[in-house]
C-alpha positions as CSV (number, residue, x, y, z in Angstrom):
1,M,50.3,-29.0,-58.8
2,R,52.1,-30.7,-56.0
3,K,54.2,-33.9,-56.2
4,A,52.7,-36.9,-57.4
5,R,51.9,-39.6,-54.8
6,N,53.7,-42.6,-56.6
7,L,56.1,-43.1,-59.4
8,F,53.5,-44.3,-61.7
9,A,51.5,-41.2,-61.2
10,L,54.5,-39.0,-61.7
11,C,55.5,-40.5,-65.0
12,L,51.9,-40.2,-66.2
13,A,51.7,-36.5,-65.1
14,L,55.0,-35.8,-66.8
15,S,53.8,-37.3,-70.0
16,L,50.8,-35.2,-70.0
17,L,52.7,-32.1,-69.2
18,C,55.2,-32.6,-72.0
19,A,52.4,-33.0,-74.5
20,A,50.5,-29.8,-73.6
21,A,51.3,-26.3,-74.5
22,P,50.4,-23.8,-71.8
23,A,47.8,-21.1,-72.7
24,R,49.2,-17.7,-73.2
25,A,46.3,-15.7,-71.8
26,A,42.9,-15.7,-70.4
27,V,40.1,-13.5,-69.3
28,F,38.9,-13.4,-65.6
29,C,36.2,-15.8,-64.4
30,S,34.5,-15.0,-61.1
31,D,33.4,-18.5,-60.5
32,V,34.9,-21.9,-61.1
33,R,33.7,-25.4,-61.5
34,V,35.8,-28.1,-59.7
35,R,35.3,-31.8,-60.2
36,I,35.4,-33.3,-56.8
37,S,37.2,-36.8,-56.3
38,I,34.5,-39.1,-55.0
39,G,35.5,-42.4,-56.6
40,K,33.2,-44.4,-58.7
41,H,29.8,-45.0,-57.1
42,Q,26.2,-45.8,-58.1
43,E,25.1,-44.2,-54.9
44,F,26.6,-41.4,-53.0
45,S,25.8,-39.7,-49.7
46,F,26.4,-36.1,-48.5
47,T,25.1,-33.7,-46.0
48,P,23.9,-30.1,-46.8
49,V,24.1,-27.6,-44.1
50,G,22.4,-24.1,-44.5
51,T,19.7,-22.9,-46.9
52,F,20.0,-25.0,-50.0
53,T,17.4,-25.4,-52.6
54,V,17.3,-27.9,-55.5
55,K,17.6,-26.2,-58.9
56,G,14.2,-26.2,-60.7
57,E,12.5,-27.2,-57.4
58,P,12.7,-24.2,-55.2
59,S,9.8,-25.2,-53.0
60,L,11.5,-28.4,-51.7
61,A,12.8,-28.2,-48.2
62,V,16.4,-29.6,-48.4
63,G,17.1,-29.5,-44.7
64,S,20.3,-30.7,-43.0
65,D,19.8,-34.6,-43.1
66,E,22.1,-36.8,-45.0
67,L,20.9,-37.1,-48.6
68,T,21.8,-40.0,-51.1
69,V,22.0,-39.3,-54.8
70,K,21.7,-42.5,-57.1
71,A,22.7,-43.1,-60.7
72,V,19.7,-44.6,-62.6
73,G,20.7,-45.3,-66.1
74,G,22.3,-42.1,-67.4
75,R,20.3,-40.0,-64.9
76,V,20.6,-39.1,-61.4
77,S,18.0,-39.4,-58.7
78,L,17.7,-37.7,-55.4
79,E,15.1,-38.2,-52.7
80,V,14.6,-34.8,-50.8
81,G,11.6,-33.2,-48.9
82,G,9.5,-36.2,-49.5
83,K,9.8,-36.0,-53.3
84,T,12.2,-37.9,-55.8
85,V,14.0,-35.5,-58.2
86,T,15.3,-37.1,-61.3
87,G,17.2,-35.6,-64.2
88,A,20.3,-35.5,-66.2
89,S,21.7,-33.6,-63.3
90,V,20.8,-32.4,-59.9
91,T,22.1,-29.1,-58.5
92,L,21.9,-28.0,-54.9
93,L,21.9,-24.2,-54.9
94,S,23.2,-22.2,-51.9
95,G,20.9,-19.7,-50.5
96,N,23.9,-17.6,-49.5
97,Y,26.2,-18.1,-52.5
98,G,29.5,-16.4,-51.7
99,G,28.9,-16.6,-48.0
100,K,30.2,-19.1,-45.6
101,T,27.1,-20.2,-43.8
102,D,25.9,-22.8,-46.4
103,Y,28.2,-25.8,-47.1
104,I,28.0,-29.5,-48.2
105,R,30.0,-32.1,-46.3
106,L,30.9,-35.2,-48.2
107,K,33.7,-37.8,-48.2
108,N,36.4,-37.1,-50.9
109,S,38.0,-40.3,-52.1
110,V,41.5,-38.6,-51.8
111,Y,41.4,-36.3,-48.9
112,G,38.7,-37.7,-46.6
113,A,35.9,-35.7,-45.1
114,C,35.8,-32.2,-46.7
115,T,33.6,-29.2,-46.5
116,Y,32.5,-27.3,-49.8
117,L,31.1,-23.9,-50.1
118,G,29.0,-22.8,-53.1
119,N,26.7,-25.1,-55.2
120,M,27.1,-28.8,-55.9
121,T,26.0,-30.6,-59.2
122,F,25.7,-34.3,-59.3
123,D,25.4,-36.1,-62.7
124,V,26.4,-39.4,-64.2
125,F,29.7,-39.9,-66.0
126,E,30.9,-43.2,-67.4
127,G,28.2,-45.0,-65.3
128,A,29.1,-43.4,-61.9
129,I,28.1,-40.4,-59.9
130,R,30.1,-37.3,-60.6
131,A,30.2,-34.2,-58.3
132,I,31.0,-30.7,-59.5
133,N,31.5,-27.8,-57.1
134,T,30.7,-24.4,-58.4
135,L,31.8,-21.4,-56.3
136,P,33.4,-18.0,-56.3
137,I,37.0,-18.2,-57.4
138,E,38.1,-16.5,-54.1
139,Q,36.5,-19.2,-52.0
140,Y,37.9,-21.8,-54.3
141,L,41.3,-20.3,-53.2
142,Y,40.5,-20.9,-49.7
143,G,41.0,-24.6,-50.3
144,V,44.0,-24.3,-52.5
145,V,46.4,-22.1,-51.0
146,P,46.8,-23.9,-47.6
147,H,47.3,-27.2,-49.4
148,E,49.5,-26.1,-52.3
149,M,51.7,-24.5,-49.6
150,S,50.9,-24.6,-45.9
151,N,48.9,-22.5,-43.7
152,L,52.1,-22.0,-41.6
153,F,54.1,-20.4,-44.3
154,P,55.0,-16.7,-44.1
155,L,52.0,-14.5,-45.2
156,D,53.8,-13.0,-48.2
157,A,54.6,-16.3,-49.5
158,L,50.9,-17.3,-49.2
159,K,49.9,-14.1,-50.9
160,A,52.3,-14.8,-53.7
161,Q,50.7,-18.4,-54.0
162,A,47.2,-16.9,-54.0
163,V,48.0,-14.6,-57.0
164,C,49.6,-17.6,-58.8
165,A,46.7,-20.0,-58.1
166,R,44.1,-17.5,-59.1
167,G,45.8,-16.8,-62.5
168,Y,46.2,-20.6,-63.0
169,A,42.6,-21.1,-62.3
170,V,41.2,-18.4,-64.6
171,A,43.4,-19.6,-67.4
172,R,41.9,-23.1,-67.0
173,C,38.5,-21.6,-67.0
174,A,39.2,-20.0,-70.4
175,K,40.6,-23.2,-71.8
176,Y,37.9,-25.6,-70.7
177,Y,34.7,-23.5,-71.1
178,S,33.0,-26.2,-73.1
179,R,33.7,-28.9,-70.5
180,A,31.4,-29.8,-67.6
181,Y,34.2,-28.6,-65.2
182,D,37.2,-26.3,-65.2
183,L,39.5,-27.9,-62.8
184,L,40.2,-31.2,-61.0
185,D,40.7,-31.1,-57.2
186,T,44.1,-32.9,-57.3
187,S,47.6,-32.1,-58.3
188,D,46.8,-32.6,-62.0
189,D,45.5,-29.0,-61.7
190,Q,45.6,-27.7,-58.2
191,V,45.2,-29.3,-54.9
192,Y,41.7,-28.3,-53.4
193,H,40.4,-29.6,-50.0
194,G,37.4,-27.3,-49.8
195,Y,36.8,-24.9,-46.9
196,A,38.3,-25.1,-43.4
197,S,38.0,-22.0,-41.3
198,K,41.2,-23.0,-39.2
199,N,43.3,-22.0,-42.2
200,T,43.2,-18.3,-41.1
201,R,46.6,-17.2,-42.6
202,A,45.9,-18.7,-46.0
203,I,42.4,-17.2,-46.1
204,A,43.8,-13.8,-45.1
205,A,46.3,-14.1,-47.9
206,V,43.5,-14.8,-50.4
207,E,41.3,-11.9,-49.0
208,A,44.3,-9.5,-49.0
209,T,45.1,-10.2,-52.7
210,A,41.4,-10.4,-53.9
211,G,41.2,-10.2,-57.7
212,Q,44.8,-9.9,-58.2
213,V,46.5,-11.6,-61.2
214,L,49.7,-11.2,-63.3
215,T,49.5,-9.8,-66.7
216,F,51.9,-9.5,-69.5
217,E,51.0,-6.8,-72.2
218,G,47.5,-6.7,-70.8
219,D,46.9,-10.5,-70.9
220,I,46.3,-12.6,-67.8
221,I,49.1,-15.1,-67.7
222,E,48.8,-18.8,-66.8
223,S,50.9,-18.5,-63.7
224,F,52.7,-21.9,-63.3
225,Y,54.5,-22.9,-60.1
226,S,56.2,-26.0,-58.6
227,A,57.5,-27.0,-55.3
228,S,61.2,-26.3,-56.0
229,N,63.2,-25.3,-59.0
230,G,66.6,-26.6,-57.8
231,G,68.2,-23.2,-57.9
232,Q,67.3,-21.9,-61.2
233,T,63.9,-21.1,-62.9
234,E,63.1,-22.8,-66.1
235,K,61.7,-21.7,-69.5
236,T,58.4,-23.0,-70.6
237,G,59.9,-24.1,-74.0
238,N,62.3,-26.3,-72.3
239,V,59.3,-28.2,-70.6
240,W,56.5,-27.7,-73.0
241,S,56.5,-26.6,-76.6
242,S,56.5,-22.7,-76.6
243,D,58.7,-20.1,-74.9
244,Y,57.0,-17.2,-73.2
245,P,59.0,-14.1,-72.4
246,Y,58.0,-13.9,-68.8
247,Y,59.3,-17.4,-68.0
248,I,63.2,-17.2,-68.1
249,N,66.3,-18.9,-66.7
250,A,67.3,-17.1,-63.6
251,D,69.3,-18.2,-60.6
252,D,67.3,-18.6,-57.5
253,P,69.5,-19.0,-54.4
254,F,66.5,-18.7,-52.1
255,D,65.5,-22.1,-53.4
256,L,68.7,-23.6,-52.5
257,K,68.9,-21.9,-49.2
258,N,65.7,-23.5,-48.1
259,A,66.4,-26.7,-46.0
260,S,63.1,-28.2,-47.3
261,S,64.0,-28.0,-50.8
262,I,64.4,-31.6,-51.9
263,E,67.8,-32.7,-53.3
264,E,69.8,-36.0,-53.6
265,R,73.6,-35.9,-53.3
266,S,76.2,-38.5,-53.9
267,F,79.8,-37.8,-52.5
268,I,82.9,-38.3,-54.7
269,P,86.0,-37.9,-52.3
270,A,89.1,-35.9,-53.3
271,Q,91.2,-38.6,-51.6
272,Y,90.2,-42.3,-51.9
273,N,90.9,-44.2,-48.6
274,E,89.2,-46.7,-46.2
275,K,87.2,-43.9,-44.6
276,T,86.1,-41.9,-47.8
277,L,85.1,-45.0,-49.6
278,K,82.5,-45.8,-46.9
279,L,80.9,-42.3,-47.7
280,M,80.2,-43.1,-51.2
281,D,77.0,-44.6,-52.8
282,L,78.0,-48.1,-53.9
283,S,76.5,-47.8,-57.4
284,V,78.5,-44.6,-58.0
285,L,81.7,-46.0,-56.8
286,L,81.3,-49.0,-59.1
287,M,80.5,-46.9,-62.1
288,I,83.7,-44.8,-61.5
289,E,85.9,-47.8,-61.0
290,R,84.6,-49.5,-64.1
291,A,84.8,-46.4,-66.3
292,A,88.4,-45.8,-65.0
293,I,89.5,-49.4,-65.9
294,V,87.9,-49.0,-69.4
295,A,89.7,-45.7,-69.9
296,A,93.0,-47.1,-68.7
297,G,92.8,-50.3,-70.5
298,R,94.0,-52.1,-67.4
299,D,93.1,-52.6,-63.6
300,V,93.6,-49.4,-61.7
301,T,93.2,-48.1,-58.1
302,L,91.3,-44.8,-57.4
303,L,93.7,-42.4,-55.6
304,E,92.4,-38.9,-56.0
305,T,89.6,-36.9,-57.6
306,V,91.2,-34.0,-59.3
307,N,88.0,-32.3,-60.5
308,V,84.4,-33.0,-61.5
309,V,82.9,-30.9,-64.2
310,P,79.3,-31.1,-65.4
311,K,78.6,-30.6,-69.1
312,N,76.1,-30.8,-71.9
313,P,72.9,-29.3,-70.4
314,S,69.6,-30.7,-71.7
315,Y,68.8,-27.0,-72.8
316,D,70.6,-24.1,-74.0
317,E,72.7,-22.1,-71.8
318,P,72.5,-20.8,-69.0
319,S,70.6,-24.1,-68.1
320,R,72.0,-26.2,-65.4
321,C,70.2,-29.4,-66.2
322,Y,73.3,-31.2,-67.1
323,T,73.3,-34.7,-68.7
324,E,77.0,-35.6,-68.0
325,A,80.0,-35.0,-65.7
326,D,83.7,-35.3,-66.6
327,V,85.5,-36.8,-63.7
328,A,89.4,-36.2,-63.6
329,L,91.1,-38.8,-61.6
330,T,94.5,-39.8,-60.3
331,V,94.9,-43.5,-60.4
332,G,97.4,-46.2,-59.4
333,Y,98.5,-49.1,-61.6
334,E,101.2,-51.7,-61.8
335,E,103.4,-52.0,-64.9
336,D,106.3,-54.4,-65.2
337,G,106.1,-55.0,-61.5
338,I,106.4,-51.2,-60.6
339,Q,103.6,-49.2,-58.9
340,K,102.9,-46.1,-61.0
341,T,100.4,-43.2,-61.0
342,G,98.7,-41.4,-63.8
343,Q,95.7,-39.3,-64.6
344,L,92.7,-40.0,-66.7
345,T,89.2,-38.4,-67.4
346,I,86.0,-40.4,-67.5
347,T,82.5,-39.3,-68.3
348,L,79.5,-40.1,-66.2
349,V,76.0,-40.1,-67.7
350,L,74.0,-38.4,-65.0
351,E,70.8,-39.6,-66.1
352,D,72.2,-43.2,-65.5
353,M,73.2,-42.6,-61.9
354,Q,71.2,-43.9,-59.1
355,F,72.0,-42.7,-55.6
356,G,70.5,-41.6,-52.2
357,S,66.9,-42.3,-51.4
358,F,66.2,-43.1,-54.9
359,Q,68.5,-46.0,-55.0
360,R,67.0,-47.3,-51.9
361,S,63.5,-47.1,-53.3
362,L,64.0,-48.8,-56.6
363,G,61.4,-51.4,-57.3
364,S,58.8,-49.9,-55.2
365,L,55.9,-48.2,-57.1
366,T,54.9,-46.5,-53.7
367,A,58.3,-44.9,-53.3
368,K,58.0,-41.2,-51.9
369,K,61.3,-40.1,-53.5
370,T,61.6,-40.0,-57.3
371,R,64.0,-38.7,-59.8
372,L,64.6,-35.0,-59.7
373,R,65.1,-32.9,-62.8
374,M,68.1,-30.9,-62.4
375,R,71.4,-32.7,-62.3
376,G,74.9,-31.4,-61.8
377,A,78.1,-31.6,-60.0
378,E,79.9,-29.2,-57.5
379,P,82.6,-29.0,-55.0
380,G,81.8,-29.6,-51.4
381,V,82.7,-31.1,-48.0
382,Y,81.2,-34.2,-46.4
383,H,80.8,-34.0,-42.6
384,S,80.9,-37.3,-40.8
385,G,81.8,-38.3,-37.3
386,G,83.1,-34.9,-36.5
387,E,85.4,-34.9,-39.4
388,A,85.3,-33.0,-42.8
389,Y,86.1,-34.7,-46.0
390,A,86.8,-32.5,-49.1
391,G,85.5,-33.6,-52.5
392,F,82.7,-33.2,-54.9
393,F,78.9,-33.9,-55.0
394,L,76.8,-35.3,-57.8
395,T,73.5,-33.6,-57.4
396,E,69.9,-34.0,-58.4
397,R,67.4,-31.1,-57.5
398,R,64.2,-29.6,-58.8
399,Y,61.0,-31.1,-57.5
400,G,58.4,-30.2,-60.3
401,H,58.8,-28.5,-63.7
402,G,60.7,-25.4,-62.2
403,V,58.5,-22.9,-64.2
404,G,57.4,-19.8,-62.5
405,L,57.2,-19.5,-58.7
406,S,59.2,-21.9,-56.5
407,Q,57.1,-22.6,-53.5
408,R,60.1,-23.3,-51.3
409,G,62.0,-20.3,-52.8
410,A,58.9,-18.0,-52.2
411,Q,58.9,-19.4,-48.6
412,E,62.5,-18.4,-48.1
413,R,62.2,-15.1,-49.8
414,A,59.2,-14.2,-47.5
415,R,61.2,-15.2,-44.4
416,S,63.9,-12.7,-45.5
417,G,61.3,-10.0,-45.6
418,Q,60.6,-9.9,-49.4
419,P,56.9,-8.5,-49.9
420,Y,54.8,-10.7,-52.2
421,A,54.9,-8.3,-55.0
422,D,58.7,-8.5,-55.2
423,I,58.5,-12.2,-55.0
424,L,56.2,-12.4,-58.0
425,S,58.3,-10.0,-60.0
426,F,61.4,-12.3,-59.7
427,Y,59.5,-15.5,-60.8
428,Y,57.4,-13.8,-63.6
429,A,59.7,-11.4,-65.5
430,S,58.2,-8.2,-67.0
431,T,54.8,-8.9,-65.7
432,D,52.3,-6.5,-64.1
433,L,50.3,-7.1,-60.9
434,I,46.6,-6.2,-61.8
435,T,43.5,-6.1,-59.8
436,I,40.5,-7.4,-61.5
437,G,37.6,-5.1,-60.4
438,T,33.8,-5.8,-60.2
439,Y,30.8,-4.4,-62.1
440,A,30.0,-2.2,-59.1
441,S,33.5,-0.8,-58.6
442,A,34.6,-0.3,-62.3
443,P,33.6,2.7,-64.4
444,K,30.3,2.2,-65.9
445,V,29.8,1.3,-69.5
446,K,27.0,3.0,-71.6
447,G,25.7,0.7,-74.3
448,G,23.9,3.0,-76.7
449,S,21.5,0.6,-78.5
450,Y,22.9,-2.3,-76.7
451,T,22.0,-3.5,-73.2
452,V,24.7,-3.6,-70.5
453,K,24.1,-5.4,-67.2
454,E,26.3,-7.1,-64.6
455,W,26.3,-10.3,-66.5
456,G,27.2,-8.8,-69.9
457,V,26.5,-6.9,-73.1
458,S,23.4,-8.1,-75.0
459,G,21.2,-6.9,-77.9
460,V,24.1,-7.7,-80.2
461,A,23.0,-9.3,-83.4
462,A,24.8,-12.0,-85.2
463,G,27.1,-10.6,-87.7
464,T,27.9,-7.4,-85.9
465,S,31.5,-6.2,-86.5
466,S,33.9,-5.5,-83.8
467,E,34.1,-1.9,-84.8
468,K,30.3,-1.3,-84.8
469,L,29.9,-2.8,-81.3
470,M,32.7,-0.7,-79.8
471,S,31.6,2.5,-81.6
472,K,28.4,2.3,-79.6
473,L,30.0,1.7,-76.3
474,S,31.3,4.4,-74.2
475,S,32.9,4.8,-70.7
476,D,35.2,7.0,-68.6
477,A,37.6,4.1,-68.7
478,S,39.5,2.6,-71.8
479,L,37.5,-0.1,-73.6
480,S,38.7,-2.9,-75.7
481,L,37.4,-6.1,-77.2
482,V,39.1,-9.4,-76.3
483,T,38.4,-13.1,-77.2
484,A,37.5,-15.9,-74.7
485,K,41.3,-16.5,-74.2
486,G,42.1,-12.8,-73.7
487,S,43.7,-12.0,-77.1
488,P,42.7,-8.9,-79.0
489,A,39.6,-9.5,-81.0
490,T,38.9,-8.5,-84.6
491,G,36.2,-9.3,-87.1
492,N,32.5,-10.2,-86.3
493,V,31.7,-10.3,-82.7
494,C,31.0,-13.8,-81.1
495,T,29.3,-14.8,-77.8
496,G,31.9,-15.3,-75.2
497,W,34.1,-12.5,-76.2
498,F,34.6,-9.7,-73.7
499,V,34.5,-6.0,-73.4
500,R,37.6,-5.1,-71.3
501,V,37.3,-2.1,-69.1
502,T,40.7,-0.8,-68.1
503,Y,41.1,2.0,-65.5
504,G,43.0,2.9,-62.4
505,E,46.0,4.1,-64.5
506,G,46.1,0.6,-66.2
507,K,46.3,-1.3,-63.0
508,K,42.7,-2.5,-62.9
509,F,40.2,-3.9,-65.4
510,F,37.0,-5.7,-65.6
511,D,35.7,-8.0,-68.4
512,L,32.0,-7.8,-69.5
513,P,31.0,-10.8,-71.6
514,V,29.2,-10.4,-75.0
515,V,26.1,-12.3,-75.4
516,I,24.4,-12.9,-78.9
517,Y,21.2,-14.8,-78.2
518,G,21.3,-18.0,-80.3
519,D,25.0,-18.1,-80.8
520,L,25.8,-20.9,-78.4
521,D,28.8,-22.3,-80.1
522,G,30.7,-18.9,-80.1
523,D,31.3,-18.6,-83.8
524,G,29.3,-15.3,-84.1
525,K,26.6,-17.1,-86.4
526,I,23.3,-18.7,-85.7
527,G,22.8,-22.1,-87.3
528,E,22.5,-25.9,-86.9
529,S,25.6,-26.2,-84.9
530,D,23.9,-24.0,-82.3
531,V,20.9,-26.3,-82.2
532,T,23.2,-29.2,-81.7
533,A,25.1,-27.3,-78.8
534,L,21.7,-26.7,-77.0
535,Q,20.6,-30.4,-77.5
536,D,23.9,-31.4,-76.1
537,H,23.4,-29.2,-73.1
538,L,19.8,-30.4,-72.4
539,G,21.0,-33.9,-72.7
540,H,23.8,-33.2,-70.4
541,G,26.4,-33.9,-72.8
542,T,28.6,-30.7,-73.3
543,L,27.3,-28.2,-70.8
544,L,26.9,-24.6,-71.7
545,T,28.3,-22.1,-69.2
546,G,28.8,-18.4,-68.8
547,A,27.8,-16.1,-71.6
548,R,26.9,-19.1,-73.8
549,L,24.4,-20.5,-71.4
550,R,23.1,-17.0,-71.2
551,A,22.8,-16.9,-74.9
552,A,20.7,-20.1,-74.8
553,D,18.0,-18.4,-72.6
554,L,16.2,-17.2,-75.8
555,N,12.9,-16.5,-74.2
556,R,14.5,-14.8,-71.3
557,S,12.8,-16.9,-68.7
558,G,15.9,-17.3,-66.5
559,E,16.0,-21.1,-67.3
560,V,17.4,-23.0,-70.3
561,D,14.9,-25.6,-71.3
562,V,13.1,-27.3,-74.3
563,K,11.2,-24.1,-75.0
564,D,14.5,-22.4,-75.9
565,L,15.3,-25.3,-78.1
566,I,12.0,-25.0,-80.0
567,Y,12.6,-21.2,-80.3
568,L,16.1,-21.7,-81.6
569,I,15.0,-24.4,-84.3
570,R,12.2,-22.0,-85.5
571,A,14.7,-19.1,-85.7
572,V,17.2,-21.2,-87.7
573,N,14.4,-22.3,-90.0
574,G,13.4,-18.7,-90.5
575,D,10.1,-18.9,-88.6
576,E,11.1,-16.8,-85.7
577,K,13.2,-13.6,-85.4
578,L,15.7,-13.6,-82.4
579,A,15.5,-10.3,-80.5
């Protein structure tokens, strides 16, 4: 979610952002799948360290030697332990999943050599090797927080970032559950560099906020953030297509106070003379001069700037994303051989202005500075050579979309002593800071005729109503049923819905997925579409994950294979009854 690395990438990212509407809610996912940037290769080498095994081949000794995975047609091949393993995908499983002793070293095509905890899956996509890192969400955040911010930021700023990054990640998991991965490792989602033990402050921030997310009316929000908001937070409806009540326009003086917040300014002097003209951007000066000549209908000389007033914001008030500025000028002119003065007002189109480092970088696709999104004008003083010159500044600020947390604003707020909960409450209005529990820590759910385990609620038949399911469940906590996206669920139950366990006076909850064996597409029914879903999974097309993957293990063997497909086909044909 950081800045794009070049002008072309920025424009592409902006077009994608404008086309997409953010998800309103989500359920909590304890694990994430991250597509790792490795470039396009027919062969790719990596080094496992620790106690890894190959999924489906537990007897193979992986060791700690460099291994090479190869693309062979649409399948992958890996030589390990004296044996060649070939399949639609090959997964290395950590023997200490959730710990820090097992890791895989590989060269990331964007970030260089990186270390990854958790499991690593290799498959073939568009003719090249693809790598997908699956790991606990908290360990994923170890590689996000110090790179979306900096390990050197104040601890409370890092804590706020951890909460935001966690909420953003789980929302993406809810959105892309039918895809082979949940997140990219770049700024298209969140910058993720893998694990580095040196990032002690960021890791401490993640661990101190473990499981914490922001909710609105009980739903986990997709907590957007950007580098700098330019002094005012933005509404989602002004950036995407829908307004959400927790994203509002609010002045953020802490963002402006941070010296690292990016801004571009162009000086317009109160008095025009030899010294002050040299302080102006040439393009701005020429635009003012030309506009003044047109307004006067004759040649004029600039004498004074009386006032500069921004106007016509792109969005409804109180937005300060102005599109124009009126400049009131005193000018000199000659009439009938006599020098006279007069006043006139010109209008500058701020989007047409080019000044500061942007002006100097025109024509370069690798320019580090790009156009900022919040434009305006304000009085100010230009200091140069030990002298102060009164006047006005045309301004460009806001690096990013400006929705939610400002990383620079949060940094400055933490420096001033604000705790992370207060920082979050400013950037996400009317939200609650909630802790997601675990199966072990949450109050137990009794299933009646259903089976309740850590991985979910099963024994639910297709066509079971929400009311029937919930009538059989009981707990000391408050129970509710939500969809895969976190909204209240009604009608017949579907695989991938969740029983939400709310406790701790409403400040904690835990989501238990519902599993209907054979309902692989999540529509609550069992039919040909489920057969197609399982065929796609076995062919490594659209992979099943989470509750849907569990629902595909019809024979309860612990593996999803062709035997389950045969079982499902027989069930759809009426020759087998699903338990």
